C-alpha positions in Angstrom: 14.3 -8.7 1.0 14.8 -11.3 3.7 13.0 -14.5 3.1 10.3 -15.8 5.5 12.5 -18.7 6.6 15.3 -16.3 7.5 12.9 -14.3 9.5 11.8 -17.5 11.3 15.4 -18.3 12.1 15.7 -14.9 13.9 13.0 -16.1 16.3 14.3 -19.6 16.1 13.4 -20.9 19.6 9.8 -21.9 19.2 10.2 -22.8 15.5 12.9 -25.4 16.3 10.8 -27.3 18.9 9.3 -29.7 16.3 11.4 -31.4 13.6 12.6 -34.6 11.9 14.1 -35.6 15.3 12.7 -39.1 15.2 15.3 -41.7 14.2 14.6 -44.2 11.5 16.4 -46.9 13.5 16.7 -47.3 17.2 17.1 -51.1 17.4 20.7 -52.4 17.6 22.1 -49.4 19.5 24.6 -49.5 22.4 22.1 -47.8 24.7 19.3 -50.2 23.9 21.2 -53.5 23.5 24.4 -53.3 25.5 27.7 -54.9 24.6 26.1 -57.1 21.9 23.8 -54.4 20.6 23.4 -55.8 17.1 22.2 -59.2 18.3 20.5 -58.3 21.6 17.9 -56.0 20.1 17.2 -56.9 16.4 15.1 -55.4 13.7 12.6 -58.3 14.1 12.2 -57.5 17.8 11.8 -53.8 17.2 8.1 -54.1 16.4 7.5 -55.9 19.7 9.8 -54.2 22.2 9.3 -50.7 23.6 12.5 -48.7 23.6 14.3 -47.2 26.6 16.2 -44.2 25.2 14.6 -43.2 21.9 12.1 -44.1 19.2 12.1 -44.8 15.5 9.7 -44.5 12.6 9.4 -44.1 8.9 9.6 -40.4 7.7 9.2 -39.4 11.4 8.7 -36.1 13.2 8.7 -35.3 16.9 9.3 -32.6 19.5 12.8 -31.9 20.6 12.6 -34.4 23.5 10.9 -37.0 21.4 7.9 -37.2 23.7 5.3 -37.1 21.0 6.1 -39.0 17.8 4.5 -38.9 14.4 5.5 -41.2 11.5 4.1 -43.4 8.7 3.4 -47.1 8.5 2.7 -49.0 5.3 1.5 -52.4 4.2 1.2 -53.6 0.6 -1.0 -56.6 1.4 1.9 -59.0 0.7 4.5 -58.3 3.4 4.9 -60.4 6.5 5.2 -57.3 8.7 3.9 -53.8 8.9 6.5 -51.4 7.4 7.0 -49.0 10.4 10.8 -48.5 10.1 13.6 -49.0 7.6 15.2 -52.4 7.2 18.9 -53.2 6.9 21.6 -55.6 7.8 23.5 -55.4 11.0 27.3 -55.4 11.2 27.6 -59.2 11.3 25.0 -59.8 8.6 26.4 -57.6 5.8 29.4 -58.7 3.8 30.8 -55.2 4.2 29.2 -54.4 7.6 26.0 -52.5 8.3 23.9 -51.5 5.3 20.3 -50.2 4.9 18.3 -52.1 2.3 15.7 -49.6 1.3 15.2 -46.9 -1.3 14.4 -43.5 0.2 15.5 -40.0 -0.4 15.4 -36.6 1.4 14.3 -34.1 -1.1 13.9 -30.9 0.8 14.2 -29.3 4.2 14.4 -25.9 5.8 16.3 -25.2 9.0 13.2 -24.6 11.1 11.5 -27.6 9.6 8.8 -25.2 8.4 8.9 -27.4 5.2 10.2 -31.0 4.8 9.8 -33.5 2.0 11.1 -37.0 1.5 10.3 -40.0 -0.8 10.0 -43.6 0.1 9.8 -46.2 -2.6 7.7 -49.2 -1.5 7.5 -52.4 -3.6 4.1 -53.8 -4.3 5.4 -57.4 -4.1 6.5 -59.0 -0.8 9.5 -57.2 0.6 12.5 -59.6 0.2 13.8 -59.5 3.8 15.0 -63.1 3.9 16.6 -62.9 0.4 18.6 -59.8 1.3 19.9 -61.5 4.5 20.7 -64.8 2.9 22.4 -63.5 -0.3 24.6 -61.1 1.6 25.5 -63.7 4.1 26.7 -65.9 1.3 28.9 -63.2 -0.2 32.5 -62.5 0.8 34.3 -59.2 1.3 35.5 -59.5 -2.3 31.9 -59.4 -3.6 29.7 -56.4 -3.9 26.8 -55.9 -1.6 23.4 -57.3 -2.7 21.0 -54.4 -2.7 17.2 -54.0 -2.9 17.5 -52.9 -6.5 19.3 -56.2 -7.3 16.4 -58.3 -6.2 14.1 -57.4 -9.1 11.3 -56.2 -6.7 11.0 -53.0 -8.6 10.7 -54.6 -12.0 7.9 -53.4 -14.3 7.6 -50.3 -12.0 5.5 -52.3 -9.6 6.0 -50.0 -6.6 4.6 -47.0 -4.9 6.3 -43.6 -4.6 5.3 -42.4 -1.2 6.0 -38.7 -0.8 5.8 -37.4 2.7 5.6 -33.6 3.3 5.6 -31.7 6.6 4.7 -28.0 6.9 4.2 -25.9 10.0 1.2 -23.5 10.2 2.8 -22.3 13.4 5.5 -23.4 15.8 3.1 -25.9 17.4 0.9 -26.7 14.5 2.3 -29.4 12.2 0.8 -30.5 8.9 1.7 -33.9 7.3 0.6 -34.7 3.7 1.2 -38.2 2.3 0.9 -38.7 -1.5 1.1 -42.3 -2.7 1.8 -42.7 -6.5 1.1 -46.1 -8.1 4.0 -46.3 -10.7 2.9 -49.8 -11.8 0.8 -51.0 -14.8 -2.1 -52.2 -12.7 -4.3 -51.0 -10.0 -2.9 -51.8 -6.6 -3.9 -51.6 -2.9 -1.8 -49.7 -0.3 -2.6 -49.7 3.4 -1.4 -46.3 4.7 -1.3 -45.6 8.4 -0.2 -42.3 9.8 0.8 -43.1 13.4 1.0 -41.1 16.6 2.5 -42.3 19.8 4.4 -41.4 23.0 7.9 -42.5 23.7 7.8 -44.8 26.7 8.9 -42.7 29.7 6.7 -44.3 32.3 6.7 -47.5 34.4 10.1 -49.2 34.0 11.5 -46.1 32.4 11.1 -44.1 35.6 8.2 -41.6 35.2 5.0 -42.3 37.2 3.0 -40.0 34.9 1.5 -41.8 31.9 0.4 -39.8 28.8 -2.8 -40.8 27.0 -4.3 -40.8 23.5 -8.2 -40.6 23.3 -10.1 -41.3 20.2 -12.8 -38.6 19.7 -15.1 -38.2 16.7 -14.0 -40.0 13.4 -10.5 -39.1 12.4 -9.6 -37.2 15.6 -7.4 -38.1 18.6 -6.8 -35.9 21.6 -3.3 -36.4 23.1 -2.7 -35.6 26.7 1.0 -35.3 27.8 2.0 -34.2 31.3 4.7 -31.9 29.9 3.3 -30.8 26.6 -0.4 -30.5 27.6 -3.2 -31.2 25.1 -2.7 -31.8 21.4 -5.3 -32.6 18.7 -4.5 -35.0 15.9 -6.7 -34.9 12.8 -6.8 -37.2 9.8 -8.4 -36.7 6.4 -10.1 -38.6 5.0 -11.5 -40.0 8.3 -10.4 -43.6 8.8 -10.7 -46.2 11.6 -8.4 -45.3 14.5 -6.5 -48.3 15.9 -5.2 -47.7 19.4 -2.8 -49.8 21.5 -0.1 -49.2 24.1 3.6 -48.6 23.5 4.4 -51.5 25.8 6.7 -54.5 25.1 5.0 -57.7 24.0 6.7 -59.7 26.7 4.9 -62.9 25.7 6.4 -62.8 22.2 9.9 -61.7 23.1 10.6 -63.1 26.6 7.8 -65.6 27.2 6.6 -63.7 30.3 3.1 -62.2 30.9 2.2 -58.9 29.3 1.3 -56.0 31.6 -1.7 -55.2 29.2 -3.4 -57.1 26.4 -2.7 -54.1 24.1 1.0 -54.1 23.3 3.3 -52.4 20.8 2.5 -54.8 17.9 -1.2 -54.6 18.3 -1.8 -52.4 15.3 0.2 -54.7 13.1 -1.9 -57.7 14.3 -5.1 -55.8 13.6 -4.1 -54.7 10.1 -2.3 -57.9 8.8 -4.3 -60.5 10.6 -7.6 -58.8 11.3 -7.2 -59.4 15.0 -9.2 -56.5 16.5 -8.8 -58.0 20.0 -5.2 -56.7 19.8 -6.3 -53.0 19.9 -8.1 -51.2 22.7 -11.9 -51.1 22.2 -12.3 -47.9 24.1 -9.8 -46.1 21.8 -7.5 -45.1 24.7 -3.8 -45.8 24.8 -0.3 -44.5 24.0 0.0 -45.5 20.3 -2.6 -44.8 17.6 -2.8 -45.2 13.8 -5.4 -44.2 11.2 -5.9 -47.2 8.9 -6.5 -46.1 5.3 -6.9 -48.9 2.7 -6.4 -47.2 -0.6 -7.1 -48.8 -4.0 -4.9 -46.7 -6.3 -5.4 -46.9 -10.1 -2.3 -47.5 -12.3 -0.4 -44.3 -12.9 -2.6 -42.4 -10.4 -2.1 -41.2 -6.8 -4.0 -40.9 -3.5 -3.5 -38.5 -0.6 -3.9 -38.6 3.2 -3.7 -35.4 5.3 -2.8 -35.2 8.9 -2.6 -32.3 11.4 -1.2 -32.2 14.9 -2.0 -28.9 16.7 -1.8 -27.5 20.1 -5.3 -26.2 19.9 -8.7 -27.6 18.8 -9.7 -26.6 15.2 -13.2 -26.3 13.8 -12.1 -27.1 10.3 -8.5 -28.3 10.4 -8.1 -28.9 6.7 -9.6 -25.6 5.3 -6.2 -24.0 4.8 -4.2 -27.2 4.7 -3.0 -27.4 1.1 -2.6 -23.6 0.8 -0.3 -23.6 3.9 1.9 -26.4 2.4 2.1 -24.6 -0.9 3.2 -21.4 0.9 5.8 -23.1 3.0 7.2 -24.9 -0.1 7.4 -21.5 -1.9 9.1 -20.0 1.1 11.6 -22.9 1.0 12.4 -22.0 -2.6 12.9 -18.4 -1.7 15.2 -19.4 1.1 17.5 -21.5 -1.1 17.5 -18.8 -3.8 18.9 -16.6 -1.1 21.5 -18.9 0.4 22.6 -20.9 -2.6 22.1 -18.5 -5.5 22.6 -19.7 -9.1 20.0 -21.1 -11.4 17.3 -22.8 -9.2 16.6 -25.2 -12.1 20.2 -26.4 -12.5 21.3 -29.9 -11.6 24.0 -28.4 -9.5 21.4 -26.6 -7.3 19.4 -29.8 -7.1 22.4 -31.7 -5.7 23.3 -29.0 -3.2 19.8 -28.6 -2.0 19.2 -32.3 -1.5 22.6 -32.6 0.3 21.6 -30.0 2.7 18.1 -31.5 3.0 19.6 -34.8 4.1 21.8 -33.1 6.6 18.8 -31.3 8.2 16.7 -34.5 8.1 19.5 -36.2 10.0 18.8 -34.2 13.1 17.9 -36.8 15.8 17.1 -36.7 19.4 19.8 -38.5 21.4 19.3 -39.4 25.1 21.9 -41.2 27.2 22.5 -40.9 30.9 25.6 -43.0 31.4 25.3 -43.1 35.2 21.7 -44.2 35.0 22.5 -46.7 32.3 25.2 -48.3 34.4 22.9 -48.4 37.5 20.2 -50.1 35.5 22.6 -52.8 34.5 23.7 -53.5 38.1 27.0 -51.6 37.9 28.1 -49.1 40.6 29.0 -45.9 38.7 31.5 -45.0 41.5 33.4 -48.3 41.2 35.7 -49.6 38.6 36.8 -47.9 35.3 33.5 -46.1 34.5 35.4 -43.4 32.7 32.4 -41.5 31.2 29.9 -41.7 34.0 29.5 -37.9 33.9 28.1 -37.9 30.4 24.4 -36.9 30.2 22.9 -36.4 26.7 19.4 -35.1 25.9 19.9 -33.2 22.7 19.1 -32.9 19.1 22.2 -33.9 17.2 23.0 -33.8 13.5 23.9 -37.5 13.1 26.2 -39.1 10.5 23.3 -41.2 9.1 19.5 -41.3 9.6 19.4 -45.1 9.6 22.7 -46.4 11.1 21.1 -45.9 14.6 21.3 -42.6 16.4 24.9 -41.9 17.4 27.4 -39.2 17.2 31.1 -39.1 16.4 33.1 -36.0 17.3 34.8 -35.4 14.0 31.7 -36.2 12.0 29.8 -33.6 14.0 32.6 -31.0 13.4 32.3 -31.6 9.6 28.5 -31.4 9.7 28.7 -27.9 11.1 30.7 -26.6 8.2 28.0 -27.0 5.5 25.3 -26.2 8.0 26.6 -22.7 8.5 25.4 -21.6 5.1 21.8 -22.4 5.9 21.7 -22.2 9.7 24.6 -20.5 11.5 23.1 -20.9 14.9 22.6 -24.6 14.5 26.1 -25.0 13.3 27.5 -23.2 16.3 25.3 -25.2 18.7 26.5 -28.4 17.2 30.1 -27.3 17.6 29.6 -26.3 21.2 27.6 -29.4 22.2 30.6 -31.8 22.8 32.6 -29.0 24.4 30.0 -28.5 27.2 30.2 -30.0 30.7 27.7 -32.7 30.0 30.0 -34.2 27.3 33.6 -33.0 27.6 35.6 -35.1 30.0 36.9 -33.4 33.1 40.4 -34.2 31.8 39.7 -32.3 28.6 39.0 -35.2 26.2 36.2 -34.8 23.7 34.1 -38.0 23.6 34.9 -39.9 20.3 31.8 -41.8 19.5 29.1 -43.9 21.1 30.8 -47.3 20.9 33.9 -46.1 22.6 33.9 -42.5 24.0 37.5 -43.0 25.1 38.8 -43.6 21.5 40.3 -40.8 19.6 38.7 -39.0 16.7 40.8 -36.5 14.7 40.6 -33.1 16.5 38.6 -31.3 13.9 36.5 -29.1 16.2 38.9 -26.2 16.2 39.1 -26.2 12.4 35.3 -26.3 12.1 34.8 -23.7 14.8 37.1 -21.3 12.9 35.3 -22.0 9.7 31.9 -21.4 11.2 33.1 -18.2 13.0 34.2 -16.7 9.7 30.6 -16.8 8.4 29.3 -14.1 10.7 32.2 -13.2 13.0 30.3 -14.0 16.2 33.0 -13.3 18.8 30.7 -14.4 21.6 30.6 -17.9 20.0 34.4 -17.8 19.6 34.9 -16.8 23.2 32.7 -19.7 24.4 34.5 -22.4 22.4 38.1 -21.2 22.8 38.6 -22.3 26.5 37.3 -25.9 26.1 39.2 -26.2 22.8 42.3 -25.1 24.7 41.6 -27.8 27.4 41.2 -30.5 24.7 44.4 -29.3 23.1 46.2 -29.8 26.4 44.7 -33.3 26.7 46.3 -34.2 23.4 49.6 -32.7 24.4 49.6 -34.7 27.6 48.2 -38.0 26.5 49.2 -38.5 22.8 52.8 -37.4 22.8 54.4 -40.4 24.5 57.9 -39.1 24.9 57.5 -35.3 24.6 59.0 -35.1 21.2 56.0 -33.3 19.7 55.3 -36.3 17.4 51.8 -37.6 18.1 50.3 -41.1 18.4 46.6 -40.3 18.1 45.2 -43.7 17.4 43.0 -44.8 14.5 42.1 -41.2 13.6 39.5 -42.3 11.1 42.0 -43.7 8.6 41.4 -47.4 9.1 41.9 -49.8 6.2 44.7 -47.8 4.7 47.3 -48.6 7.4 49.5 -51.6 8.1 48.1 -52.0 11.6 45.0 -51.2 13.7 46.3 -48.1 15.3 43.8 -48.2 18.1 45.0 -51.7 19.2 48.2 -52.9 20.8 50.8 -53.3 18.0 52.0 -56.9 17.3 55.5 -55.5 17.4 55.0 -53.7 20.7 56.1 -50.1 20.8 54.1 -47.3 19.2 53.5 -45.4 15.9 54.5 -41.8 15.5 51.7 -40.7 13.2 52.2 -38.3 10.3 48.5 -37.5 10.3 48.2 -37.3 14.1 51.1 -34.8 14.1 49.5 -32.9 11.2 46.2 -32.7 13.0 47.9 -31.2 16.1 49.7 -28.7 14.0 46.4 -27.6 12.3 44.7 -27.6 15.7 47.4 -25.3 17.1 47.2 -23.0 14.0 43.4 -22.6 14.5 43.8 -21.8 18.2 46.4 -19.2 17.3 43.9 -17.6 14.9 41.2 -17.6 17.7 43.5 -16.2 20.3 44.5 -13.3 18.1 40.9 -12.6 17.2 40.0 -12.6 20.9 43.0 -10.4 21.9 44.6 -13.2 23.8 48.1 -12.3 22.6 50.0 -14.0 25.4 48.1 -17.2 24.8 48.8 -16.9 21.0 52.5 -16.5 21.8 52.5 -19.7 23.8 50.6 -21.6 21.1 53.0 -20.2 18.5 55.8 -21.7 20.4 53.9 -25.1 20.6 53.5 -24.9 16.8 57.2 -24.2 16.3 58.1 -27.3 18.3 55.6 -29.5 16.3 56.8 -28.1 12.9 60.4 -28.5 13.8 59.9 -32.1 15.0 58.0 -32.9 11.8 60.6 -31.4 9.5 63.6 -32.7 11.4 65.4 -35.5 9.6 65.6 -37.5 12.8 61.9 -37.8 13.2 61.6 -40.1 10.2 58.3 -38.7 9.2 59.6 -37.2 6.0 61.2 -39.6 3.5 63.5 -37.6 1.3 63.9 -40.5 -1.2 60.1 -41.0 -1.5 59.3 -37.3 -1.3 56.4 -38.1 1.1 55.4 -38.2 4.8 55.0 -41.6 6.4 54.1 -43.0 9.8 57.1 -44.3 11.8 56.9 -47.5 13.8 59.0 -47.2 17.0 60.1 -50.6 18.3 60.6 -51.4 22.0 64.4 -51.7 21.5 64.6 -48.1 20.3 64.9 -48.9 16.6 62.3 -47.7 14.1 60.7 -48.6 10.7 59.2 -46.2 8.3 55.8 -47.5 7.2 56.1 -46.5 3.6 52.5 -46.5 2.6 51.4 -43.7 0.3 48.1 -42.8 1.8 46.1 -39.8 3.2 48.3 -40.3 6.3 51.1 -38.7 4.3 49.0 -36.1 2.6 47.4 -34.7 5.8 50.5 -32.6 6.6 49.5 -30.6 3.5 46.3 -29.7 5.3 48.2 -28.0 8.2 48.8 -24.8 6.2 47.4 -21.6 7.5 48.1 -18.0 6.5 47.8 -14.9 8.7 47.7 -11.6 6.9 50.4 -9.0 7.1 48.3 -6.9 9.5 49.2 -9.3 12.3 52.7 -7.8 12.3 51.4 -4.3 12.7 48.7 -5.1 15.2 50.8 -7.5 17.4 54.5 -6.5 17.0 55.1 -8.1 20.4 54.1 -11.4 19.0 56.6 -11.2 16.2 59.3 -9.9 18.6 58.6 -12.8 21.0 58.8 -15.4 18.2 62.1 -13.9 17.0 63.5 -14.2 20.5 62.2 -17.7 20.9 64.0 -18.8 17.7 67.2 -17.1 18.7 67.1 -19.0 22.0 66.4 -22.3 20.1 68.6 -22.4 17.1 67.9 -26.1 16.5 64.2 -25.3 16.1 65.0 -22.4 13.7 67.2 -24.7 11.7 64.5 -27.3 11.4 61.7 -24.9 10.3 61.2 -24.3 6.6 62.9 -21.1 5.7 64.7 -21.4 9.0 62.2 -19.0 10.6 62.9 -16.2 8.1 59.3 -15.1 8.3 59.9 -13.8 11.8 62.2 -11.2 10.2 60.1 -10.5 7.1 57.1 -8.5 6.1 53.9 -9.6 4.4 51.7 -12.5 5.2 52.8 -15.3 7.5 52.6 -19.0 6.5 52.4 -21.7 9.1 53.1 -25.1 7.5 55.0 -28.4 8.0 56.9 -28.2 4.7 59.0 -25.9 2.6 58.4 -25.1 -1.1 60.5 -28.0 -2.3 58.6 -30.5 -0.2 55.3 -29.0 -1.2 56.1 -29.5 -4.9 57.0 -33.2 -4.3 53.8 -33.8 -2.3 51.7 -32.2 -4.9 53.4 -34.1 -7.7 52.1 -37.3 -6.1 48.8 -36.0 -5.0 47.9 -34.7 -8.5 49.1 -37.8 -10.3 46.2 -39.8 -11.8 48.4 -43.0 -11.3 48.5 -42.2 -7.6 46.0 -40.0 -5.7 44.1 -37.9 -8.3 41.0 -39.7 -9.4 38.3 -38.4 -11.8 36.2 -37.5 -8.7 38.6 -36.3 -6.0 41.7 -37.2 -4.1 42.0 -40.9 -3.2 42.9 -41.9 0.4 45.3 -44.5 -0.9 47.6 -44.2 -3.8 46.7 -46.3 -6.9 50.5 -47.0 -7.1 49.9 -49.7 -4.5 47.8 -51.8 -6.9 51.1 -52.9 -8.5 53.3 -52.2 -5.5 51.6 -53.3 -2.3 53.3 -52.5 0.9 54.2 -55.5 3.1 55.8 -55.8 6.5 56.4 -59.2 8.2 56.2 -59.4 11.9 56.9 -62.7 13.7 56.3 -64.6 10.5 53.0 -62.8 9.8 52.8 -60.6 6.7 50.9 -57.3 7.1 49.9 -56.0 3.7 48.4 -52.9 2.2 47.3 -52.8 -1.4 45.1 -50.4 -3.4 41.4 -51.2 -3.6 39.1 -48.8 -5.4 36.1 -49.7 -3.3 35.3 -51.8 -0.3 37.9 -53.2 2.1 38.8 -56.9 1.9 40.3 -56.7 5.4 38.6 -57.8 8.7 41.4 -56.2 10.7 39.1 -53.5 12.1 36.0 -55.6 12.7 33.0 -56.4 10.5 32.2 -52.8 9.7 35.7 -52.0 8.5 34.8 -50.5 5.2 34.6 -47.0 6.4 37.5 -45.0 4.9 37.1 -45.5 1.2 39.3 -44.1 -1.6 37.6 -40.7 -2.2 36.5 -39.2 1.1 35.0 -35.7 1.4 36.3 -34.5 4.7 40.0 -34.7 3.8 39.3 -33.4 0.3 37.8 -30.3 1.7 40.7 -29.9 4.1 43.1 -30.1 1.1 41.0 -27.5 -0.9 41.1 -25.1 2.1 44.9 -25.6 2.5 45.5 -25.0 -1.2 43.6 -21.8 -1.0 45.8 -20.7 1.9 48.9 -21.7 0.1 47.8 -19.7 -2.9 47.2 -16.7 -0.7 50.8 -16.9 0.4 52.7 -18.0 -2.8 50.4 -16.1 -5.3 49.7 -16.8 -9.0 53.4 -17.2 -9.8 53.6 -20.5 -8.0 52.2 -23.2 -10.4 52.3 -27.0 -10.6 51.3 -29.5 -13.2 47.7 -30.6 -12.7 47.3 -33.4 -13.5 50.9 -34.4 -13.0 52.4 -35.2 -16.4 49.7 -33.3 -18.4 51.8 -30.2 -19.1 48.9 -28.1 -17.8 50.2 -25.5 -15.2 47.8 -24.3 -12.6 48.2 -22.0 -9.6 47.2 -23.5 -6.3 43.8 -21.8 -6.2 43.1 -23.3 -9.6 44.2 -26.7 -8.3 41.7 -26.3 -5.4 39.0 -25.5 -7.9 39.9 -28.5 -10.1 39.6 -30.9 -7.1 36.2 -29.3 -6.1 34.9 -29.7 -9.6 35.9 -33.4 -9.6 34.1 -34.0 -6.4 30.9 -32.2 -7.5 30.9 -34.0 -10.8 30.4 -37.3 -9.1 26.8 -36.2 -8.3 25.9 -34.4 -11.5 23.8 -36.1 -14.2 25.7 -36.8 -17.5 25.4 -39.1 -20.5 25.9 -42.1 -18.3 23.8 -40.9 -15.4 25.2 -39.8 -12.1 28.6 -41.4 -11.4 27.6 -41.8 -7.7 25.0 -44.3 -8.8 27.6 -46.6 -10.1 26.0 -47.3 -13.5 22.7 -48.6 -12.0 20.3 -48.3 -14.9 17.3 -47.7 -12.7 18.6 -44.2 -11.9 18.1 -43.1 -15.5 14.4 -43.6 -15.2 12.5 -40.2 -14.9 11.1 -41.2 -11.5 14.7 -42.0 -10.2 17.2 -39.7 -12.1 16.9 -36.7 -9.8 17.6 -38.7 -6.6 21.4 -38.5 -5.9 22.6 -40.4 -2.9 25.2 -39.0 -0.6 27.3 -42.0 0.2 29.9 -42.2 2.9 32.7 -42.2 0.3 33.3 -42.7 -3.4 34.9 -45.5 -5.5 38.5 -44.4 -6.2 38.3 -45.0 -10.0 34.7 -44.2 -11.1 33.1 -42.2 -8.4 30.4 -44.7 -7.5 29.0 -44.4 -4.0 30.4 -46.8 -1.5 29.7 -47.4 2.2 26.6 -46.0 4.0 24.3 -45.1 1.1 22.5 -42.3 2.9 25.5 -40.8 4.7 24.3 -37.2 4.2 26.6 -36.1 7.0 30.0 -35.0 6.0 29.3 -35.8 2.3 26.9 -32.8 2.5 30.1 -30.8 2.2 29.4 -31.1 -1.5 27.0 -28.1 -1.0 30.1 -25.9 -0.4 31.8 -26.7 -3.7 30.0 -24.3 -6.0 30.8 -21.6 -3.5 34.1 -20.4 -2.3 35.6 -22.7 0.4 36.6 -19.9 2.7 39.4 -19.6 5.1 
């Protein structure tokens, strides 16, 4: 029997209109602040300044154009500000870059947002804003970050657990239930304010039409929007409705006159300071909050109910709780269907919350580059305005709900992979987004990320598209993505192969802090770097395009791509390329000097492991179905004996039967790479494959250029280098995307080599595993970091608070993991690519 949620997905259009698309941070974005985003529009200013391109709120919900926004505001009676959004440190404030300083957790979500649940933990004492800023500012890169839990503000359980649930009675009928639990030993007061407002789209934002909120009878507001029409907002129990305008407080921020006496911070002034002159006496405006002052006994809870509907309701709360219960039960049925296994198991809890965080991270993203340039006095048709064609107005699954709304191309590709198991159509839409005309550059480049669209992310889209395609074999999807992916492949061939040798210089490719130099910047030596990982990415890209071409019957295109792949594989394997180091048994980057000489950069890192990921198997049926492809490849190798000689097996597969393996290594090299990768003294950690070998703890790599030593040593956690800017801690030791790539490649290699091919795992243990078993072992290590054991969950890094019954079932999906103990490092709520953990109990398919 198909679950109710799956049935809703089949009519997904109307059910997707409303969701958790409201960001939890909009301040400090490139679009709002400009070149100095982090300092031009701060957290402190956010409560005074109306945004231009988006909105933010705590536990927020909105329509898919973020015109009408619903969120929660809180005040504990001690804070200096109203809690309307999450607090964190900007890049320059944190000792390891940006960092959110709050405790919040995404507990559940369905793809259509028919049911959502999250938890926010709010201290009863004054929130330590100043302390968090000051202590982190005093710490160095060698010190750990100072977190909210370190301040003692949760001692004696003096905090509120604020649980926010959303449920849909229909596509345009949204229910919000807020349950506040007093976990402390004494009665405590909480001011709880559900808030409804319009994103500022009028006056200086360009639209002459102004929406309005009108207070009606107690606990009711009518919302009139020129595009959405009328909405009714109901609150129970009824409470005073405070109304103001979503307009900038110019007097406070800029020292200039306000356009209205009722400005964005009016509700805060009314609640915290009793200034009722700050809110509109007629109850009409563009921002409204229902002010509940709740005295909650120790160990007890209180509830507030909210309903936003497209039609007037006689008794809006008659079926309220029953509807929420039904939607929650339907969410259980849905996850029983898509995840399987024991619904009460810790493994299921981890996977479900990982996917919940991914679905909650959908955010509305608006950016019209031409308009943005014009508003800043720049002529879009003059100068180097390379991305002036880009117009975004989409819901995007973002890397992080807090680290301002932004996209990165390869993050988005990896987000689509776990999404496919819960929402195949959303996964496809996210893959296609950056390949469309509004994003893809006319020259074929995929925009990298908001700070620098022209930078280069690893080309992961083809890999992700093929993964997603295999879920339901939607050839129409494949036919749509293949042409733009082919254009982007051409861009790489033309722009990132400096001398046409099929060795690629991609740029930073995500692997900052494990290299000798910043690969996106001009090198201190001059010249360039031939990248082992850049070349591997291009080989994998080519392999995926070949698979797509054959699936679509584009045999001639597949033949051309196969020749491209042969050239890349031959260049990689050729001794003269320098990428393979026979003595070291490993791939390395090669620094090409301006005088023609070269230096192998002998760092044992994920750079040298990524060629392992470029391994793809085509079944033997390809020989029967496309004999002309095999004949053409045989003729190509006969015409190019140097290529044949450089390929592993010397191209013997063209004359054989059985499956076909595309790879950048032969069996001997594979064994040597795996011996290092599976060595606990090098790459194999208790919780996955490290991105830098532990061998470098005792043997750091150093290269001196013009009297300056450039050094790479093993660090199990945060970076101690400022080479890549203040936020240079990104690529930590155990990193989910490359681990999943390795798991996928090992499964392919097992398909080719079979059970008879075994290796020691771990190296030196004497335990022989076939490659499928090795893949399973790595997956179990990754998953184990999130599972509760005798010492808690490794991802929590030994923090004792997470053994408390009210905290223990709250895993955090960090950006990456400590290389020795699995503790979470980096962005603490990075439920983007780390949501790949949800795939690990399943088969990581081809």
